[in-house]
Structures are given as C-alpha cells and as structure tokens.
Backbone bond lengths (Angstrom), bond angles and torsions (degrees), N, CA, C in turn:
res aa  C-N    CA-C-N  psi(-1)  N-CA   C-N-CA  omega(-1)  CA-C   N-CA-C  phi
1 M - - - 1.452 - - 1.519 108.62 -
2 R 1.328 113.89 157.53 1.457 118.98 174.85 1.532 108.83 -140.49
3 K 1.304 115.66 156.39 1.463 121.98 -178.74 1.530 109.70 -55.59
4 G 1.332 116.41 132.72 1.453 121.73 176.89 1.520 114.76 83.87
5 Q 1.318 117.00 -5.60 1.464 120.61 -179.26 1.524 110.38 -66.53
6 R 1.322 116.39 139.10 1.454 121.92 174.41 1.517 108.39 -99.76
7 L 1.320 116.60 132.88 1.453 122.04 -178.07 1.513 110.65 -115.89
8 T 1.315 116.35 142.03 1.461 120.34 170.91 1.527 107.99 -75.54
9 D 1.323 116.45 169.62 1.460 119.65 176.47 1.525 110.66 -56.75
10 E 1.324 116.96 -41.61 1.465 120.94 -178.94 1.528 111.43 -67.08
11 Q 1.319 117.65 -38.95 1.462 120.39 177.18 1.528 111.00 -66.40
12 L 1.328 116.36 -38.23 1.462 120.97 177.00 1.530 109.57 -62.23
13 R 1.334 116.47 -42.81 1.467 121.67 178.85 1.535 110.18 -62.57
14 K 1.333 116.74 -45.45 1.463 120.69 -178.83 1.522 111.59 -64.02
15 E 1.327 117.34 -38.68 1.460 120.42 178.85 1.525 110.88 -66.44
16 A 1.320 117.11 -43.42 1.468 120.01 176.43 1.521 110.13 -61.26
17 Q 1.327 117.48 -43.13 1.467 121.87 178.66 1.529 110.78 -61.03
18 R 1.322 116.48 -43.97 1.461 120.76 179.72 1.527 111.22 -60.62
19 L 1.327 115.75 -44.47 1.464 120.14 -179.09 1.526 111.45 -67.99
20 I 1.310 117.49 -40.09 1.467 120.82 178.53 1.525 109.83 -65.84
21 D 1.331 117.05 -42.99 1.468 120.63 178.89 1.528 111.60 -61.88
22 A 1.327 117.10 -34.26 1.464 121.43 -178.99 1.530 112.49 -81.13
23 Y 1.324 117.20 -13.73 1.463 120.95 -179.61 1.532 108.40 -63.94
24 P 1.324 118.10 131.07 1.466 120.03 -171.00 1.527 115.56 -75.53
25 D 1.301 118.57 -5.84 1.472 120.98 -177.64 1.529 109.04 -124.86
26 S 1.308 116.73 -170.29 1.462 122.08 -176.60 1.526 111.89 -75.98
27 Q 1.320 115.49 163.99 1.461 120.38 175.37 1.524 110.92 -62.40
28 A 1.316 117.58 -34.95 1.464 121.04 177.38 1.525 110.29 -63.70
29 A 1.333 116.89 -41.37 1.467 120.62 177.99 1.527 110.61 -65.52
30 L 1.323 116.79 -39.11 1.464 120.65 176.96 1.524 110.30 -61.47
31 A 1.315 116.88 -45.46 1.463 120.74 179.10 1.525 110.78 -59.99
32 R 1.334 117.46 -43.44 1.476 120.43 177.90 1.520 110.58 -61.22
33 E 1.332 116.38 -44.05 1.468 121.02 179.61 1.525 111.11 -61.62
34 M 1.323 116.28 -37.23 1.464 121.52 -179.89 1.521 112.16 -77.71
35 G 1.340 116.74 -16.62 1.462 120.95 -177.95 1.521 112.85 76.14
36 V 1.339 115.41 30.38 1.461 120.70 -179.89 1.528 109.60 -127.11
37 D 1.314 115.47 167.79 1.449 121.18 175.96 1.529 109.69 -69.07
38 R 1.296 117.28 150.07 1.473 123.22 178.97 1.527 111.66 -54.24
39 S 1.336 116.42 -29.96 1.465 120.20 -177.95 1.526 112.34 -63.93
40 V 1.327 118.04 -25.30 1.462 120.50 179.01 1.532 109.92 -63.70
41 V 1.309 117.25 -42.63 1.462 120.68 178.57 1.531 109.40 -66.63
42 S 1.310 116.99 -41.59 1.468 121.17 177.47 1.521 111.39 -61.70
43 H 1.333 116.94 -43.07 1.460 120.94 178.69 1.535 111.20 -61.62
44 A 1.322 116.77 -35.46 1.467 120.22 179.50 1.524 110.83 -60.18
45 L 1.304 116.11 -32.11 1.459 120.64 -177.24 1.521 113.82 -93.13
46 N 1.328 117.20 -29.78 1.462 119.77 -164.47 1.520 116.81 -122.49
47 H 1.312 119.37 -1.52 1.456 119.79 -174.66 1.525 112.37 -123.84
48 D 1.312 114.48 138.41 1.454 120.90 172.03 1.524 107.92 -91.59
49 G 1.289 117.01 -179.38 1.449 121.33 176.72 1.515 112.41 78.53
50 A 1.321 114.80 -168.74 1.466 121.77 -172.27 1.526 113.19 -60.65
51 Q 1.343 117.43 -41.76 1.461 119.48 -178.90 1.523 111.79 -63.78
52 G 1.324 116.50 -41.74 1.460 120.14 179.52 1.513 112.23 -65.68
53 V 1.329 116.52 -43.74 1.471 120.89 179.10 1.527 109.97 -62.55
54 Y 1.342 117.28 -46.66 1.459 121.77 178.55 1.529 110.39 -56.69
55 A 1.327 116.54 -45.19 1.459 120.95 -177.93 1.528 111.06 -66.45
56 R 1.331 117.49 -41.71 1.461 120.41 179.19 1.528 110.77 -63.31
57 I 1.326 116.66 -41.61 1.468 120.48 177.89 1.517 110.36 -61.09
58 K 1.340 117.56 -45.02 1.467 121.23 179.48 1.528 111.01 -59.54
59 V 1.336 116.93 -44.23 1.460 121.31 -179.17 1.526 110.39 -64.67
60 I 1.319 117.23 -48.55 1.463 121.06 -178.32 1.525 110.93 -61.52
61 E 1.321 116.56 -43.61 1.467 119.10 -179.57 1.524 111.24 -66.70
62 H 1.314 117.29 -33.07 1.464 120.13 -179.50 1.529 112.30 -75.75
63 L 1.314 117.03 -39.68 1.459 120.85 -172.18 1.529 114.55 -98.20
64 S 1.316 117.79 0.20 1.461 119.71 179.39 1.526 109.73 -131.45
65 S 1.303 115.36 179.31 1.470 120.53 178.76 1.526 111.17 -95.28
66 Y 1.330 116.95 18.47 1.463 121.96 -176.54 1.524 111.87 -113.24
67 T 1.324 115.24 153.84 1.453 122.07 164.86 1.530 106.32 -106.06
68 V 1.316 115.95 156.84 1.453 120.95 -179.05 1.519 108.58 -121.07
69 E 1.312 115.51 124.97 1.463 121.83 177.74 1.519 107.65 -106.78
70 K 1.314 115.80 119.70 1.461 119.82 -178.98 1.519 109.36 -77.98
71 E 1.325 115.54 129.19 1.458 121.83 177.45 1.523 108.60 -118.76
72 T 1.291 115.33 139.98 1.459 120.54 171.90 1.518 106.59 -119.26
73 V 1.304 115.99 126.39 1.456 120.56 -176.84 1.523 108.66 -123.18
74 Y 1.307 115.42 135.53 1.464 121.68 175.96 1.516 107.97 -119.47
75 R 1.302 116.10 130.81 1.467 120.28 179.82 1.524 108.25 -103.53
76 V 1.304 116.32 132.34 1.462 122.59 -178.17 1.521 108.46 -110.96
77 E 1.328 116.51 131.56 1.451 122.63 177.50 1.524 108.89 -120.47
78 R 1.284 115.96 149.88 1.459 121.53 176.31 1.522 109.90 -70.42
79 K 1.309 116.59 138.01 1.453 121.16 177.65 1.512 109.80 -66.88
80 G 1.329 116.73 147.08 1.472 120.85 177.04 1.506 110.93 -67.56
81 S 1.333 116.63 165.13 1.460 121.32 -178.77 1.519 111.78 -73.31
82 G 1.340 116.83 -14.55 1.456 120.82 175.12 1.509 115.62 65.38
83 A 1.312 119.93 40.99 1.463 122.92 -176.44 1.458 110.91 -68.18
C-alpha cells in the first residue's frame, strides 16, 4: 500500500488477509491485542457488507502504519435521448 492509494473492496480484503497471515500469533491473540471480539478478525476475512469492511479497516489500521478513510462515490450519467 501507499499513501493516498484507493483500494477496491477486494483489494481491501486482500490487504487485511495479507496482514493477518503475516501476524506471528493466532487470530484470537490478534483480537485480544486489538481489544475486540474474535469475530471481528473473522469478519475481516469472511464477510461482505458493512461488517466486513469495518473489520478489514480495523485490522489494517492496527497492523499497518496506515489509516483507512472510507469513501463512497456515485457516478452520474446523462440519460439517453430514448429514441
């Protein structure tokens, strides 16, 4: 990762997975170190949606030197002329 980089949901998941895999102890130990329930680490690996994203952000922020800012972007296109 690099400062200012934008990640897709899948890239965020892969980064969390990479950091968890590199963690020298168990997922339970990681959860204790983070001060969260073990399910948060599990959600980072196994859940889509808001809970999974929240968990991945927590893991990445804990195990790296980065913070993660969630962005939601909506793209607007002009409607066709409908001929």
